[in-house]
VOPA-762699 format. One record per residue (C-alpha): residue number from 0; y, z, x. Coordinates in Angstrom, 2 decimals. Each point is the difference from the previous one (the first is absolute). Layout:
<sites>
SITE|pos|yy|zz|xx
SITE|NUM|Y|Z|X $
...
</sites>
This chain:
<sites>
SITE|pos|yy|zz|xx
SITE|0|100.41|44.49|89.77 $
SITE|1|2.53|-0.77|2.73 $
SITE|2|-1.59|-1.55|3.06 $
SITE|3|1.22|2.76|2.36 $
SITE|4|-1.73|2.65|-2.15 $
SITE|5|-3.19|-2.09|-0.14 $
SITE|6|0.02|-0.37|3.79 $
SITE|7|0.52|3.74|0.47 $
SITE|8|-2.92|0.80|-2.32 $
SITE|9|-2.26|-2.54|1.72 $
SITE|10|0.90|1.38|3.42 $
SITE|11|-0.73|3.58|-1.12 $
SITE|12|-3.37|-1.06|-1.42 $
SITE|13|-0.88|-1.84|3.22 $
SITE|14|0.87|3.09|2.05 $
SITE|15|-2.17|2.16|-2.27 $
SITE|16|-2.89|-2.46|0.36 $
SITE|17|0.40|-0.02|3.78 $
SITE|18|-0.23|3.83|0.14 $
SITE|19|-3.27|-0.03|-1.94 $
SITE|20|-1.66|-3.19|1.25 $
SITE|21|-2.60|1.72|2.21 $
SITE|22|-1.24|2.32|-2.75 $
SITE|23|-3.10|-0.76|-2.09 $
SITE|24|0.61|-1.67|-3.36 $
SITE|25|-1.28|1.45|-3.27 $
SITE|26|-0.13|-1.93|-3.28 $
SITE|27|1.87|1.78|-2.80 $
SITE|28|-1.90|-1.65|-2.87 $
SITE|29|-3.35|-1.66|-0.63 $
SITE|30|1.39|-3.51|0.34 $
SITE|31|1.48|0.81|3.41 $
SITE|32|3.34|-1.58|-0.84 $
SITE|33|2.03|3.04|1.02 $
SITE|34|-0.60|1.24|3.53 $
SITE|35|1.51|2.91|1.87 $
SITE|36|-0.13|1.17|3.60 $
SITE|37|-1.57|3.44|0.27 $
SITE|38|-0.84|2.50|2.69 $
SITE|39|-3.10|2.11|0.14 $
SITE|40|0.56|3.66|-0.68 $
SITE|41|0.45|2.46|-2.86 $
SITE|42|0.68|-1.42|-3.45 $
SITE|43|3.64|1.24|-0.05 $
SITE|44|0.71|-1.81|3.25 $
SITE|45|0.00|-3.29|-1.91 $
SITE|46|2.99|0.96|-2.13 $
SITE|47|3.54|-0.25|1.37 $
SITE|48|2.48|2.83|-0.30 $
SITE|49|3.26|-0.78|-1.84 $
SITE|50|3.42|1.64|0.19 $
SITE|51|1.62|-0.69|-3.38 $
SITE|52|2.96|1.28|-2.02 $
SITE|53|-0.84|2.83|-2.40 $
SITE|54|1.13|-1.11|-3.47 $
SITE|55|-0.08|3.58|-1.29 $
SITE|56|2.55|1.65|2.30 $
SITE|57|1.53|-2.70|2.20 $
SITE|58|-1.82|1.21|3.11 $
SITE|59|-2.89|-1.64|1.85 $
SITE|60|-3.79|0.06|-0.30 $
SITE|61|-2.86|-0.65|2.41 $
SITE|62|-2.94|-1.43|-1.93 $
SITE|63|-3.43|-1.37|0.84 $
SITE|64|-2.22|-1.58|-2.65 $
SITE|65|1.96|1.65|-2.89 $
SITE|66|-0.24|3.40|1.72 $
SITE|67|3.22|1.84|0.88 $
SITE|68|-0.16|1.21|3.62 $
SITE|69|3.57|1.26|0.48 $
SITE|70|3.44|-0.06|-1.56 $
SITE|71|3.58|0.93|0.84 $
SITE|72|3.67|-0.78|-0.47 $
SITE|73|0.69|-1.47|3.45 $
SITE|74|-1.68|-3.34|0.77 $
SITE|75|-0.01|0.73|3.74 $
SITE|76|-1.97|3.23|-0.41 $
SITE|77|-2.46|-1.60|-2.41 $
SITE|78|-0.40|-3.00|2.30 $
SITE|79|-0.85|2.28|2.95 $
SITE|80|-2.73|1.69|-2.08 $
SITE|81|-1.32|-3.42|-1.07 $
SITE|82|-0.13|-1.21|3.61 $
SITE|83|-1.99|3.08|1.04 $
SITE|84|-2.51|-0.59|-2.80 $
SITE|85|-0.25|-3.74|0.74 $
SITE|86|-0.57|0.64|3.71 $
SITE|87|-2.67|2.61|-0.74 $
SITE|88|-1.77|-2.34|-2.44 $
SITE|89|0.57|-3.21|2.00 $
SITE|90|1.37|-1.86|-3.03 $
SITE|91|2.89|-2.28|-0.89 $
SITE|92|3.27|1.72|-0.98 $
SITE|93|2.06|-1.93|-2.57 $
SITE|94|3.66|0.98|-0.23 $
SITE|95|1.96|-0.85|-3.15 $
SITE|96|3.75|0.09|-0.68 $
SITE|97|1.73|1.84|-2.85 $
SITE|98|-0.71|-2.89|-2.39 $
SITE|99|-3.73|0.11|0.81 $
SITE|100|-0.03|-3.21|2.05 $
SITE|101|-2.26|-0.02|3.06 $
SITE|102|2.26|-0.17|3.06 $
SITE|103|-2.23|0.90|2.96 $
SITE|104|-3.61|0.57|1.04 $
SITE|105|-1.29|2.04|2.92 $
SITE|106|-3.66|-0.40|0.98 $
SITE|107|-1.65|3.06|1.52 $
</sites>
């Protein structure tokens, strides 16, 4: 991995950690080796919302925990719907590019 890419990934991870550092930590498995910052609230509030390309028709999907929340041809329209849902649920919005790569996160 080129060093510039590694630095960019490390910086993004540090920023994500900084956003969630004041939240309680929950162990993901019995050994406690995987930990995740969580907020109190409804069960769905733990799951981020993703805007991803739709492989079926070339449009865009809004998904949360394998559940399709919205879809459309124009990424801008779909992204606006996703932002509304993320703000209402107070969750992380993950925005992907046309290849499926995560390009941005917005924390609501």
